[in-house]
LOBA-824813 format. One line per field, with one value per residue (C-alpha): residue number from 1; residue in one letter; x, y, z. Coordinates in nm, 4 decimals, decimal comma, always signed. Example, Ala and Ser with C-alpha at 12.3 -4.5 7.8 and 13.67 -1.06 7.14 Angstrom:
BEGIN
n = [1	2]
res = [A	S]
px = [+1,2300	+1,3670]
py = [-0,4500	-0,1060]
pz = [+0,7800	+0,7140]
This chain:
BEGIN
n = [1	2	3	4	5	6	7	8	9	10	11	12	13	14	15	16	17	18	19	20	21	22	23	24	25	26	27	28	29	30	31	32	33	34	35	36	37	38	39	40	41	42	43	44	45	46	47	48	49	50	51	52	53	54	55	56	57	58	59	60	61	62	63	64	65	66	67	68	69	70	71	72	73	74	75	76	77]
res = [X	X	X	X	X	X	X	X	X	X	X	X	X	X	X	X	X	X	X	X	X	X	X	X	X	X	X	X	X	X	X	X	X	X	X	X	X	X	X	X	X	X	X	X	X	X	X	X	X	X	X	X	X	X	X	X	X	X	X	X	X	X	X	X	X	X	X	X	X	X	X	X	X	X	X	X	X]
px = [+0,3642	+0,0447	-0,0938	+0,0204	-0,2370	-0,2710	-0,3147	-0,3103	-0,3302	-0,3090	-0,2729	-0,0727	+0,0981	+0,4161	+0,5471	+0,8296	+1,0545	+1,2526	+1,6146	+1,6882	+1,3611	+1,2261	+0,8860	+0,6698	+0,4462	+0,1865	+0,1153	-0,1958	-0,3997	-0,6719	-0,8894	-0,9878	-0,8778	-1,1093	-1,0908	-1,3411	-1,1165	-0,8865	-0,6028	-0,4725	-0,1452	-0,1723	+0,1023	+0,3321	+0,1812	+0,2704	+0,1088	+0,1806	+0,0994	+0,1364	+0,1632	+0,2065	+0,3477	+0,6145	+0,9845	+1,2585	+1,2377	+0,9198	+0,7916	+0,4525	+0,2131	-0,0656	-0,3259	-0,5659	-0,8827	-1,1752	-1,5382	-1,5462	-1,2661	-1,0062	-0,6531	-0,5845	-0,2420	-0,0178	+0,2763	+0,5375	+0,8048]
py = [-2,4150	-2,2130	-2,0158	-1,6533	-1,3960	-1,0194	-0,8784	-0,5032	-0,2571	+0,1148	+0,4317	+0,6933	+1,0261	+0,8744	+0,5463	+0,5932	+0,2946	+0,3081	+0,2226	+0,0132	-0,1756	-0,1733	-0,0727	+0,1072	+0,4106	+0,5071	+0,8817	+1,0360	+0,7241	+0,7451	+0,4970	+0,6923	+0,9721	+1,1722	+1,4431	+1,6484	+1,6359	+1,3870	+1,3502	+1,4768	+1,4567	+1,3688	+1,4482	+1,1536	+0,8908	+0,5448	+0,2044	-0,0159	-0,3859	-0,6548	-1,0202	-1,3299	-1,6773	-1,5841	-1,6640	-1,5366	-1,2764	-1,2261	-0,9946	-0,8287	-0,6410	-0,4062	-0,2733	+0,0068	-0,0566	+0,1758	+0,0818	-0,0035	-0,2621	-0,0483	-0,0523	+0,3068	+0,2511	-0,0565	-0,1053	-0,3806	-0,4415]
pz = [+0,5954	+0,6408	+0,3477	+0,3166	+0,4256	+0,3894	+0,7413	+0,6751	+0,3872	+0,4625	+0,2604	+0,4521	+0,4092	+0,5569	+0,6984	+0,9484	+1,0280	+1,3532	+1,2819	+1,5934	+1,6413	+1,2813	+1,4234	+1,1713	+1,2264	+0,9648	+0,9722	+0,8159	+0,7318	+0,4682	+0,2777	-0,0334	-0,2590	-0,4849	-0,7474	-0,9432	-1,2518	-1,4252	-1,4868	-1,1537	-0,9634	-0,5949	-0,3435	-0,2655	-0,0334	+0,0929	+0,0903	+0,3903	+0,3514	+0,6155	+0,5098	+0,7291	+0,6671	+0,4135	+0,4237	+0,1959	-0,0787	-0,2803	-0,5515	-0,5226	-0,7470	-0,6427	-0,8847	-0,7941	-0,9938	-1,0720	-1,0160	-1,3895	-1,3343	-1,5142	-1,3723	-1,2622	-1,1013	-1,1264	-0,8882	-0,8595	-0,6001]
């Protein structure tokens, strides 16, 4: 089997999944978020990731890291 590869990674305001076709629509794409003060609470947003060459169920982790290599947000799923 070919090695798994990340094909897409988007931040979006919403991800809509069509019930019949399972097509996905990412609404309000963005690639950064900034603030003049910390801590701060951002409105809810989504992360859409596309991965190829995987079969079955898998667990994933995503860490958002600052420029100083500090983990700012850690997510598992």
